Each structure stands twice: as C-alpha cells, then as structure tokens.
C-alpha angles and dihedrals in degrees: 000000000000119000091243093053091047091050091047092052092046091051092050091049090051088053092050097246114174114257091243091053090051090050093049095046093049091046092051093050089048091052092052090050092048093046092057104028092094094047127080115289091217091095116091120248091248091053092049092049092051091049090050093051091049088048090055094054105033105032105025093033092216124172120272089246089063090048090051091050091053092046092050091049092051093046090051092048094052095041102045111002098059098046113115096218127050115213115012126194110274093017108130123220123201114254117260116261114259112236111193113221097215101020126252115347116235110246 
C-alpha cells in the first residue's frame, strides 16, 4: 500500500466514512492511476483527472452516478489526501457517530 493511499484511508476513517465509501473512493483513485500510468507523466494531475472523467462519460458511457462517485473520490484525494499535515489548528472535524450500546432508550 502506498503512503498516499494509506493516508487517504486513515483520513476517511477519522471522518467516519462508511467502509463501502472508503472502498469505492480508493478503487476510483486506483482506476485513474491505472488509466494514465502508461501515458506520459508530463500532464498535470488535474488534466489527467479531467481526461479520465470525460472518458467515463463519453467513451465508456457510464451512468452519471458513477461519474459523480469518481469525481467525489478525486476531490477528496486532492482536498484531504495530499495535504502534508493532518489536523491543523482551526480545522474542524465532524463529530463521531453515536452508537447506542443497547439501542434507543424507552422514554
């Protein structure tokens, strides 16, 4: 596992992403990397991502939901996964989900 992928997964776990969402995001980022690993690395990351999203819609003719999943995964990667530091002062984290031990209490 690459350090970037590990960091991305850790950040998603800290933000209480569902396991299936983590799996889908990591898979989408892997597909982008595979799609462009054989091509020249002279293109910027943003350019490659845009080309990949166009490829999904125009060439593979996938549903818009699939496009939105890939877009969300790439946005997450570039927003949180590539940051050098983890938690910065003033950066808010979502509250942890409450998991009741015995279920709802009768009231």
